[in-house]
N, C-alpha and C positions, 0 to 999 in steps of 0.2 A: 547329351551332356555338353557337346560343342555349342548347341543353340543357347544353352543357359549361360555359358561363358561369354558368348558374343553379346547376349542381353546384358549381362553384368558390365561388360566393357562399354556398352552403349549408355547405360545409366550413369556410370562414373564419368564418362566424357561429357555428359549433359550437366552433371552436378559440379565437378571440380572447378571449371572456369567461372561459373556463377558464384561459387563459394569464395574464390579468391577476389573476384570483383566486389562482391558485397562486403567482404571483410575489410578491404581497404577503404571503401566508401564509409562504412560505419566507423572505422578507426579515425578517418578524417573528420567526421562529424563530432565525435566525442572529443577529439583534440581541439577543434574549434571551440567547443564548450569550455574546455580547460583554459584556452587562451582568453576567452571572454571573461572568465572568472578572475584570472590573475593578471590581466593586462595592466592594471594600475601598478603592479609590482615591477613592471619592466619598462614602461614608457617614461621617458625623461631621465633615464639613468646613464645614458651614453654607453650602453653595453656594446661589446664587440659582437659581430655577427657569429663568430665561432661559439661564443658563450650561449647565445640564444639558440643556435642550432643544436648544441649539446643538450640544453634544457628541453627542447621540443622532442629530441630523440628519446630521452629518458621518460618524458611524459607520454609519448606514444607507446612505449613498452609498458608503462604503468596502466594505460587505458585498454590494453588488450583484454583483460577480464570483462570489461563492460561491452566491448565491441564483438567479442567472439560469440556469445549466445544469440545476439541479434543477427549476426551474419549467418549462423546455422539456420535460424528460423526463416530468414528471408530467402536464402539459397534453396532450402528444401521446398519451400512453398512455391518459388518460381519454377523449380525443376519439374515438380509434378503438375503445376499449373500449365506449363508449356506442353507437357506430354498429354494432358487432358484436352487442351485447346486444339492441338493438332491431331486429335483422335488416335494418337499412338498408344496411349494408355488403354483405350478401348480395344485396339487390335491385339495388344499383348494379353489382355484378359481373355479375349476371344480364343487365343491360342492355348488356353488352359493354365496360364500362369496367374497365381493369385497376387493380390497387392502386397502381402507379407513377403512373398518371394521377390517381388520387384524392389521392395525396400531393403532387402537383406544386404546387398553390397554396400549401400549407403549407411546402414546401421553399423556395419563393421568399420567403415571409415570414421564415422562419428565416435565410435568407441575408442579408436586410436587417437582421435582428436581430444577426447575427454581425458584419456590417460596422459597425453602430452600436455594438456592444460594443467593437470595436477602437478607434473614435474616442473612446468614453467612457473606455476605459482610458488612452488616450494624452493626452487633453486635460482631462478632468474629474477623473478619479481622483487624479492627483498633487496637485492643489490641495486636494481633500477630505482626502487622507491627511495633508498638511501641517497643515491646520487641526485635524484630529482629534488627531494626536500632540502638537501644540503645546498644545492644551487639556488633554490628559491629563497631560503633564509639568508643566504649570502647576498642575493639581490635586494632583499628588504633592507639590509643594513648598509648597503652602498649609498653614498650621498647622491642626490639628484644632480643631473647635468646643470651647469651654471648657465642660466638664461634669465637675466633680470628684465622684467617687463617695464614698459613705460607707463607712468601715471598710476602705479599701484605698488603697495608694499610687498617686498620679497622676503619671506621668512624661512627659506630653506637652508640658510647658514646658521648653524647652532649658535645661539647667544646674540644674534644680530638681526635687525630689521632694516632693510635698505629701501629707500624711495628715490627713484630717478624720474625727473619730469620729462626728459628728452634724451634720446641716444643718437649718436652719429654712427651709422652702420659702416661707413667707410673707414673712419679713423678709430672707431671704438671709444670715442670720448663720451663721457656721461655729463649731462648738464643738470644744474640745480639738484645737487645730491643732498639727501638727508639720511643720517644713520643713527639708529638707536642701538647703543652697545649695552646689553644687559648680561654680558658674560660673567660679571662679578656679582650678579644678583640685582633685583629691582631697587634695593636700597642704595646701591652704588652705581646707578645708571649713568651713562655718558651720552650726550647728544652732540652730534657733529653735523655742521652745515657747511657746504662748500659750493662754490660757483660751478666747478667742473672737477672731473677726476677720471682715472683709468683703473681698470680692474683686470688682472690676469693671474693665471695659475703659475706656480713655480715649476721648474723642470721636473721635480720629483712628484708632482701632482698631490702634494700633501699640505700645501698652504696656498692662501690667496694673498697676492701683493696688491695693496690698494694705495694709489697715489692720488692725493687731493690737492686742489689749488684754490687759493683765495677763499678762506673760510674761517670759522671760529668753532670752538667746542666748549661745552659746559659739562663739568664733571662733579658729581656729588661725592664728598669726602666724609662719609659717615663714620669710617673707622678712626678718624681723627677728631671725634666729637669732643668739644670742650667741656669744662666742669659745669658751666651754666646750662648745658643741654642744647646749645645751639649747634646746628649742623653746618659746617663750612662747605663751600664749593669752590671750584677753580674754573676760571674762564680764560680761554686761550685764543688769541688771534694769530693766524698763520697765513703764509703765502704758499708754503709747500709742506705737506704732512704725509708721511708714509706709514702705513699700518700693515702688519703681518698677521693674518688670521688663519688659524688652524682649520683646514678643510681638506679632508682626505677624499680625493676623487678617484682613487684606484679601486679596482674590484678585488676584494680580499676574499678568497674562497675559504669557507669554514672547513674544519677537520671532519672527516666522515665518521670518526669514532663515536661521536655523540649520537648520531642517528642509528648507528649499528646496534647500539644498546637498547634502542626502542623496539616496540613490537613490530614495527613495519620492516625492520631489518633482520628478522629472525626466521629461520626455516622451521619445519615441523618439530624436529627434535629439540631445538633451542626453545621453542615456545612451550613444549611440554615440560622441559626442565625448569623454565622460569615460572610456569604456573604452579608446579609442585613446590618449589622453594618459597614462592610468595604465599601460597595457601598455607604452608606449614608455619610461616612467620606470622600470618594473620591469626591463625588458630592459636598460636602460642600467646600472642598479645591479648586475644580475647579471653583465654583462660586466666591469664594473669590479672586482667581487669576484673574478671568475675571473682577471683580469690580476694582481690583487694576490697571489692564491694562487700563480700560476705564477712570479711574480718574488720571492716571499717567501723563497726558499731552501729550501723544503720539498721541491721537486722537483729542485733543482739546487744547486750549490755557490756560485752567485752570487746576489745579490739585495739587498734593502734591509737585511737583517740584517748584511751584511758591512760592514767599515769603509769600503770603497770601492765605490760603486754603479756597476755597469756601465752605460754609456750607449750602446754600439754593439754590433751583432751580432758584429763581428770580435773585440772584447774578450771577449764571452761565449764565442765558439767557442774562443779561446785558453785560457781558464780550463777549459772543458769538456775540451779535449784534454789539458791538463796533469793534470786530475783523473783522466782515464781511464788515465793511465800509473801512477797510484798504486794499489797493492794495499791497499785499505782493510782487508781481513780480516787480512792479515799484519801491518799496522801496529797493528791493534787487539789481536791476540794477542801481539805483542811487548811490549806495555805491561804494567805491573804490575797486580796485582789491584785495588789502590786506585784507580789511574788508570782502569782499565776500568769499575769501578763508577761512577766520576765521569762517564765518557762516557755510560753507560747512564742515569744519573739526569738528566743534562742533556737527553738525547734524549727521555726520557719527559716531563720538564717542558715541553720545547718542543712536543711533540705535544699535550699536554693544553692548553697555552695556545692553540695553533692551533684545537683542537677547541672550546674554550669561546668563543673569539673568533668563529668562523664559525657556531656554534650561535646565538649572540646575533644575528648578522647574518641568519641564516635565519629567526629569529622575526619580525624586521622585515619581511622579504620575505613571510613567510606571512600576516601581517596585511594587507599590501598586496594579495596575491592573493585573500584572502577578500573584500576590498572590491570587487575587480574581479568576482568571481563573483556577489556580491550585485547588482551593476549588470546583469550578464548575465541573471541570473534575472528581474529586474524587466523586462528587455527582452523575454525570451521569454514572459513572462506575458501580454503584450499580444496575442500571437498564439494562445496555447494556449486562452484563454477562448473566443475566437470559434470555434475549431475544435471545442472541447468542446460548444458549443451544437449544431453540425451533427451531431456523432456521437450526442449524446443524442436528437436528433430521430429519426435512423435506427435507434435502439434502441427508443425509446418507441412510435413509430407501428407498426412491425411487431409488437411485443409486444402492443399493444392489439388489433391485428387477429387475432392468434393466440389470446390469452386470451379475448377477447370478454366482458370484464367491465368495466362502467363504475362510476361513483360514486367514493366515497372509501375503498372497502374494499381489494380486491385491488390496484388500481393504486398506492395509497399504500404498501402493503407491498413491492411489487416495486420501486417507485421508491426507497424508502428503502434497500432492500438494494443496488440498483445504485449509488446515490450513495455509500453507505458503502464499497463496493468501489472505486469511483473515487477517493474521498478517501484511502483507505489507500494505493493505488498512487501517487497524485499526491504525497502527503506523503512517501512513501518516496523517490521520485525527487527531490523538492525537497531533502530532507536529504542524499542522496547527492551532489547537485550543490553544495549549500552547503558541505559538508565537503571537497570536492575529491576524493572517491573516484571519481566519474564525471565525464565531461565535462558541462558545463552543459546543452548541448542534449540529451544523452541523458536526463538526469534530468527535464528539464522536458517532454519529449515522450513520456516513458514511459507515462503514463496514456492518451494518445491512441493510441500504438502498440498497447496492449493492448486497448482498447475498439473500435478501428476494425474489426478482423476480426470482432468480435462483432456490430457493427452490420451489416456486409456479410452475415454468415451469417444473421442474423434477417430481414433484408430479402429475401434470396433465398428463404428458407423460407416467408415470408409471401406472396410473389408466387406461389409454386408451391402454396400451400395445404397445405404439409407439416405433418404432425402432430408438431410439435416437442415438445409436452408430453403426448403420448400415452404412458401408462405401458406399455401392451402392446408398443409398438415397442421400448422399451428393454429390457423383459423378454426379448423374443425375441432381441435382440442379444446380451444376456449369456448366453442359452441357447446361442447359437452358439459362444460362447467357452468357457464352462464346461460347460453342458448339465445336464440333469436326467434321470436314468434313469427310463424309464417301463415299465410292465408291461402285457402284453396281457390283454385281457378278452374272451374269445370264448365265446359261448353257442350251444348246439345249437339250430338253427332248427326250429320246429314245422312250418313249411310251406316246402318247397324248390321253387322254380319250375324252375331249371336244375340238374339233377343233376350232381354231380361225376363225371367219367370218370377212373378210376384211371390209365389210360395217359397221359392229358394231364397229370394231376397229377405222375406220375412223371417226365415229361419236364421239367416246370418245376423239380422238385427237382434233377434232374441238371444242368440249366443253372446253377442256383444254386450247387450244389456245385463245379462247374467254376470259377466266378468266385472262390469262397472258396479253392479249392486254388491258384489263381493268386496270390491275395493272400498265402497262407501260403508259397508258393515264393519270392515276392519279399522278404518281410520276416521269415519264420521266427518263432522265439520269442525272439529276442534284441532288446534295446532298442537304439535308435540312439544313437550318440555325439553329443556336443555340436555339432560342426560339421555332421554329416549331418542332424541335426534341423533346423537353421536353413537349410541349403541345399537339402535334398531333401524331408524329411518323408515322409508317406504320400500315395499317389496318390488324390486326391479323386475323380477321374473313375471310378476303379475302385470306390471306396466308393459312389459314386452308383449304379453299375450293380448292385452287390450289394444295396443297399437297395431299388432298384426291383424287382429279381427276387424278393427276399424278400417284399415287400408284395404283388406280383402273385400269388405262389404261395399266400400265406396267404389273400388275398381269394378266390381260386378255390376253395381247399379248405374254406372256411367253409360251403360248400353240402353238405358231406358229412353223411350220416346216421349215421356211425359216431362214437360218443361217445369212443372211444379216440383217434381222429384229432383230434377237436376239442380234447381235453385236451392232446395233444402239441403242437398248434399254439401253445398258450399258453406253451410252453417256448422258442419263438423270441424272441430279444431284439429290441427296437426300436432299430435303428442310428441313432446321432446323427452328423451331419456337422459336427463341431466345427472351429473355426478352429485349435485347438491341435494338431490332427493334422498340419497343415502351415501354419505361420504366414504364409508368403509363397510366391507362385508364381515370383518373380523371384530368380534365383540371386545376383546381385550385391547385391540388397537384403538377402538373408539374411546375406551376409558383413558388411554394415554393422551389422545387428542383433547379430550374434555378437561383433563386436570393438569397435565404437564404443560400443555400449550394453551392455557386458559386465556391470556390476553388476546392471542390471535384467533382462538376458537370462537370468541363471542361474536365478532362481525360476520364470520362464516355462518354461524348459527342463525343470525338475523336475516342474512340474505337467503339462506336455504329455507328458512321458515316462510319467507315471502313467496319463494318459488313453489313450495308445497301448497300454500294457499291458492296460488294461481292454478295449480294442477287439480285441486279439488273442484274448483270452479269449472275447469274444462271437462271433468268427468260428469258433473251435473248437466253441462250443456250437451254432452253426448247422449245422456239419458233422455233429456227433454226433446232433442232433435230426433232421436230414434222413435219416440212415441208419435211424433207428428208424421214421420215418414211411414210408420206402420199404418196409420189411418189412410194415407194416400195409397199405400200398397193394397190394403183391403178393398178400397174403393175400386182400384184398377182391376183387381182380381174378380170382383163382382161383375164389372163391365165385360171383362173377357168371357166369364161364364155365361152371361146373358146373351152375348153375341153367338156363342156356340149353340145355345138352345134355340135361338132364332133360326140359325142355319139348319139345324136338324129338323 
């Protein structure tokens, strides 16, 4: 028991420092992604360093859900990769400790991390998201820092466009100033030209004070339009002109109350309460819309569009019975062309009005349903993060045990690839749920449903020490499916220990020919149809017997001293036992492949039919070559018999 405790302590000491290191590295990376995305909202605003630091802190807290699963994956992969590379994992297994026992302490730690991630998502993250988005929106509304360029129009002052040809950076004097004042609208624009001027902020940072020297202004006076329709204007020449422009350069923080009422600022209980209340409201609105549509006269002859509104079911039944006695078709056809056209126009107009009215109402409901989905997405996120941490551990730890590569090389490459794969699937499910194409729970649990089987598969393979990344295993698998034709290479032996006996060899050839004739009798030279291929195929046991008898005969006749026989043996093909000869041994499964997977089954059938044709040709070559070798063996047997008679 003491040994196990020391082992657990050793595993934890190997994992925890790596986890902390990878977590902060991943958090820094995603924080840089955030900075790159919102850098335009912060640059050029003259924000204080404390405000930026506060934003980065809340952004870092908000990015924890994205960095945590990647850190778990990378740390577990590096931990077990280091153990495998240093042969420590092999030594622990040699001591009788299984991989599951080695993973046990880390599984407990990851379980606590997953539980902590849930409470973090539920209690801490909403407050951090409210603070971050409040700061970000406040930064968006802040006016940009005053920095007028040379030789270009500056339009960051609301209602004004300034052009400065040259600036004196020492004195702050502006040369050749042109100002377009459109604060009163384009119809009442004012143009100001000046030789020089100065611009500065007031002490309260809420106004710009502009002093202009030696210039003139042109102002449109459209509000004083004369009776003749002429638009007067005013021209002014000045030596000194002072203008006060509203320009709030302060940073005004928004109230957090608005963001707290959004889905990002609610915990699990608040989200559930909001979803229930909004769902009840949407259902009530939908029921009221349905009742209005049923009573509108669109589905019956009574309703709110009639002069008299029916209030009881008996009155509605009376009107319906009276309407059923009227032949509307005959009434319509007995009317004149003009009146019929009028009926049609009224019907079309009424239908279009109903369509537009209920389309508008559907847009309102669609917005409400979208808000409900966003609340549900936020609720499911609190669970999917914790589950993702567990899944990534059971992916990273087995991968590290299989790859047996530590450090920041291969583990980083594999982790980044796996996380990108996870992010694409998770983002796809999120968008499908947000747009209402899937159920919210389907979209949010999509990534977990895809990666969970992968984690189970890798864990089972690592426990069994299977060669998951052994290229030869996959090459052999594809050889079984498609195969690669091989040729025999037999050389005459210089020294033969066990001489070949022609009669024994002839018996082996006869047995081989009988099996080949049985195959030819069963399948002939015609290809199988589509249904027979998937439900029957070729008998693999018969093919195994033919292949075994062929190899046994060739191996035995390799001891021959006759060069002709050795040469003929190389004409025998090497039979391949491909999966395409018979895709499945179960008949009902063949029907499933044939019908339910019809588009995919067609190319498989064509390739398999070609391979069967090639197999039939190989069987015919075996029969033909066997006959030729039989003649050579009979001749050799006669020669050996003649030699024995001469000796006697």
